[in-house]
matplotlib code that plots the C-alpha trace (Angstrom):
import matplotlib.pyplot as plt

x = [-0.3, 0.8, 0.4, 0.7, 1.5, -0.2, 1.2, -0.3, 2.2, 2.7, 5.6, 5.6, 8.9, 10.5, 7.3, 7.7, 10.7, 9.9, 6.6, 8.7, 11.1, 8.8, 7.2, 10.6, 10.4, 7.4, 8.3, 6.1, 6.9, 6.5, 5.0, 5.6, 5.7, 3.3, 4.5, 1.8, 3.9, 1.8, 4.8, 6.6, 9.2, 10.7, 13.1, 10.9, 10.6, 14.7, 15.1, 13.5, 15.0, 18.1, 17.0, 17.6, 14.9, 13.2, 10.5, 9.8, 7.9, 7.3, 5.3, 4.7, 2.0, -0.5, -3.7, -6.9, -6.2, -5.6, -8.0, -7.9, -3.9, -5.3, -7.0, -3.9, -1.5, -4.5, -3.8, -0.1, 0.1, 0.4, -0.3, -3.4, -4.2, -3.6, -3.1, -3.4, -1.0, -0.5, 2.6, 3.5, 1.6, 3.4, 2.3, 1.9, 5.0, 6.5, 4.4, 0.9, 1.4, 2.1, -1.2, -2.9, -1.6, -2.5, -6.2, -6.5, -5.1, -7.6, -10.4, -9.3, -8.9, -12.5, -14.3, -11.8, -10.1, -12.0, -13.0, -15.2, -17.9, -16.7, -14.1, -12.5, -11.9, -9.2, -9.1, -7.9, -8.0, -5.6, -2.7, -3.3, -0.3, -2.2, -4.3, -1.7, -3.9, -5.5, -8.9, -10.0, -13.0, -15.9, -15.4, -18.7, -19.7, -23.4, -25.1, -25.2, -21.2, -21.3, -22.6, -20.6, -17.5, -15.7, -11.7, -9.6, -8.6, -4.8, -6.1, -7.9, -6.5, -8.5, -8.3, -7.9, -11.7, -13.2, -12.2, -12.7, -15.6, -15.6, -12.6, -12.6, -15.5, -12.9, -15.8, -16.0, -12.7, -13.1, -14.9, -14.4, -12.8, -16.0, -18.2, -16.4, -16.3, -20.0, -20.6, -18.4, -20.2, -23.7, -24.5, -21.1, -21.8, -17.8, -16.9, -15.1, -12.5, -11.8, -7.9, -7.5, -4.4, -3.6, -2.6, -1.1, -0.3, -2.5, -0.9, -3.7, -4.2, -4.4, -6.3, -9.5, -9.5, -9.0, -12.2, -12.9, -12.6, -14.8, -17.2, -17.2, -17.0, -20.3, -22.1, -20.4, -21.6, -25.3, -25.6, -23.5, -25.4, -28.5, -27.5, -27.0, -28.9, -32.4, -34.4, -35.4, -31.7, -31.0, -33.7, -31.8, -28.5, -29.3, -31.3, -28.9, -26.1, -28.1, -28.8, -25.7, -24.3, -22.2, -20.3, -19.8, -18.2, -16.1, -14.1, -13.5, -12.1, -10.4, -9.5, -7.2, -9.0, -9.4, -6.9, -9.2, -12.3, -10.5, -9.8, -13.5, -14.5, -12.4, -14.0, -17.7, -16.7, -15.2, -18.6, -20.2]
y = [-0.3, 3.5, 5.7, 10.0, 12.8, 16.1, 19.1, 22.6, 25.7, 29.3, 31.1, 29.3, 30.0, 27.8, 26.1, 24.5, 22.4, 22.2, 20.1, 18.0, 17.3, 16.3, 13.9, 12.4, 11.0, 8.6, 5.1, 3.7, 0.8, 3.1, 6.8, 9.9, 13.5, 15.3, 19.0, 21.2, 24.7, 28.4, 28.9, 30.7, 33.8, 33.3, 30.6, 27.3, 25.1, 25.2, 24.2, 21.2, 20.3, 20.9, 17.7, 15.6, 12.8, 10.2, 10.3, 14.1, 15.0, 18.7, 20.1, 23.9, 24.8, 28.2, 27.4, 29.4, 28.7, 25.6, 23.5, 23.6, 23.0, 19.6, 18.9, 19.6, 17.3, 14.4, 14.1, 13.2, 11.3, 7.7, 6.3, 4.0, 6.2, 10.1, 12.7, 16.5, 19.0, 22.3, 24.1, 24.5, 21.5, 18.4, 14.9, 14.1, 11.6, 9.2, 6.7, 8.4, 6.7, 3.0, 3.2, 4.1, 1.4, -1.2, 0.4, -0.3, -3.6, -4.4, -2.8, -4.7, -8.2, -8.3, -6.2, -6.3, -3.5, -0.2, 0.8, 2.9, 1.6, 2.0, 3.9, 3.7, 7.2, 6.9, 9.5, 10.4, 13.6, 16.2, 18.1, 21.8, 24.0, 26.8, 25.2, 22.6, 19.9, 17.0, 18.1, 15.2, 13.9, 11.3, 7.8, 7.2, 10.1, 10.8, 13.7, 15.5, 15.2, 16.9, 19.3, 20.6, 18.9, 16.9, 15.4, 18.5, 17.2, 16.7, 14.2, 12.2, 9.3, 9.0, 5.8, 7.3, 6.2, 8.9, 11.0, 9.1, 10.3, 14.0, 16.3, 19.1, 22.0, 25.5, 27.8, 26.8, 28.8, 28.1, 24.5, 22.7, 19.6, 20.2, 19.7, 16.9, 15.2, 15.3, 14.5, 11.4, 9.6, 10.6, 10.8, 8.3, 5.1, 6.0, 3.9, 5.3, 4.1, 5.7, 5.8, 7.2, 8.4, 11.9, 12.3, 16.2, 18.9, 21.8, 24.8, 26.9, 30.8, 30.3, 32.1, 29.9, 31.4, 35.1, 37.4, 37.4, 33.7, 33.0, 35.4, 33.2, 29.9, 30.6, 31.6, 28.5, 25.8, 26.7, 26.2, 22.8, 21.9, 22.5, 20.9, 17.7, 17.6, 17.1, 19.9, 17.7, 17.1, 20.5, 21.2, 18.8, 19.9, 23.5, 23.0, 20.5, 23.7, 26.0, 22.9, 22.4, 25.3, 25.6, 29.2, 28.3, 24.5, 26.8, 29.3, 25.9, 24.2, 26.8, 28.7, 28.0, 25.0, 23.4, 20.6, 19.4, 19.8, 17.9, 15.3, 14.9, 14.7, 12.3, 10.2, 10.8, 9.5, 6.0, 5.3, 5.7]
z = [0.1, -1.2, 0.6, -1.3, 1.3, -0.8, 0.0, -1.5, -1.8, -3.0, -1.2, 2.0, 3.3, 5.5, 6.4, 3.3, 4.2, 7.4, 6.6, 3.6, 6.2, 9.4, 6.4, 5.6, 8.9, 8.5, 8.9, 6.4, 4.3, 1.1, 0.6, -2.1, -1.4, -3.8, -3.4, -6.0, -6.0, -7.5, -9.0, -6.0, -6.4, -2.2, -3.4, -1.5, -3.6, -4.6, -0.6, -1.2, -4.0, -2.7, -0.2, -3.2, -2.6, -4.6, -2.2, -3.1, -6.6, -7.5, -9.8, -10.7, -12.1, -11.4, -9.6, -8.2, -5.2, -2.2, -3.6, -7.3, -6.2, -4.5, -7.2, -10.1, -7.2, -7.4, -11.0, -10.1, -7.4, -7.2, -4.0, -3.0, -0.1, -0.2, 2.5, 2.3, 4.3, 4.8, 4.9, 8.5, 10.1, 10.5, 11.9, 15.7, 15.6, 13.2, 13.2, 12.0, 8.7, 9.9, 12.0, 9.2, 7.5, 9.9, 10.5, 6.4, 6.4, 9.2, 7.1, 3.8, 5.9, 6.9, 3.7, 0.7, -1.0, -1.3, -4.5, -6.4, -5.0, -1.9, -1.0, 2.3, 4.9, 7.5, 9.9, 13.4, 16.0, 15.7, 18.4, 17.9, 18.3, 19.1, 22.5, 23.3, 23.4, 21.2, 20.2, 19.6, 16.9, 17.4, 16.1, 14.6, 12.0, 11.9, 10.7, 13.6, 13.3, 9.7, 10.7, 14.2, 13.8, 11.2, 11.3, 9.3, 5.8, 7.3, 10.1, 6.9, 4.7, 1.9, -0.5, -4.2, -5.3, -2.7, -5.8, -8.3, -9.5, -8.9, -7.0, -5.0, -5.9, -6.0, -6.2, -2.4, -1.4, 2.4, 3.1, 0.0, 1.7, 4.3, 0.9, -0.4, 2.9, 3.5, 0.1, 0.4, 3.3, 2.9, -1.0, -2.2, 0.4, 2.1, 4.7, 7.7, 9.9, 13.3, 14.2, 17.8, 18.1, 16.5, 13.4, 13.1, 14.9, 12.8, 13.4, 12.8, 12.0, 8.7, 6.1, 7.1, 10.4, 9.4, 9.7, 6.0, 5.9, 8.6, 7.8, 4.4, 6.4, 7.8, 4.8, 3.2, 5.7, 5.7, 1.6, 2.0, 5.3, 3.1, 0.1, 2.6, 5.2, 5.3, 7.1, 9.6, 10.7, 10.2, 12.8, 15.6, 14.9, 15.1, 18.2, 19.9, 19.1, 21.3, 24.3, 24.5, 24.9, 21.7, 22.4, 25.9, 24.9, 21.7, 24.1, 26.6, 24.0, 22.6, 26.1, 29.1, 30.0, 26.4, 28.2, 30.5, 28.0, 25.2, 28.0, 29.1, 25.3, 25.1, 27.6, 26.5, 23.4, 24.4, 26.6, 23.5]

ax = plt.figure().add_subplot(projection="3d")
ax.plot(x, y, z, "-o")
ax.set_aspect("equal")
plt.show()
């Protein structure tokens, strides 16, 4: 089983080489790093070339944004599974891909290999560099989880068949990965497998968390959930967010008590 680690970059500076070096330390039998660069002019690609590692492939081509860049990278990837890492993000430890490989092999032994008719997503939690704690994700993907908190793409291993029928929709500037995930699990018969250990060290603080992007994100979230959830599901999800004091929970998850909050979340998920 071969894994393609896809990194989209544009004038990323030292963050690109940091992410590449971290990825190269993975203790996995077979992987490649596919860098899809949008014609950087800051010398960051030259730093990667200087590594002279045949596991790294560089594709330089203009794109219209990160999701268009991801789509371009997919066409060059040769792996059976893909994971998308942003510049500045790192794997949680050097055994992440080995754990994913083990989980994939266990799934295949029980269910057969993924296919276009039955793709596979493996996912885990992420460690937030901003809060210094692991942000745990639900071990079961339900419509409520799809509405409020899916795993980030840096914590997902996609079988290549997840993109056989369609790629990301770049018209969603902030949430194209979210839209594709909902389409995958709610419309495209995709199996999901939870791998409990954290997958990535999420840097945070990027474009998607800027005030402008947050506003657009909310708009895209409303449009996307309206595409994939029924009116009854949307009513339940919104009521759930109100009754469970979502703004307060968000403040706890991102504040000084984040470690305690997330440890409680982990215990709750284990009970279910």
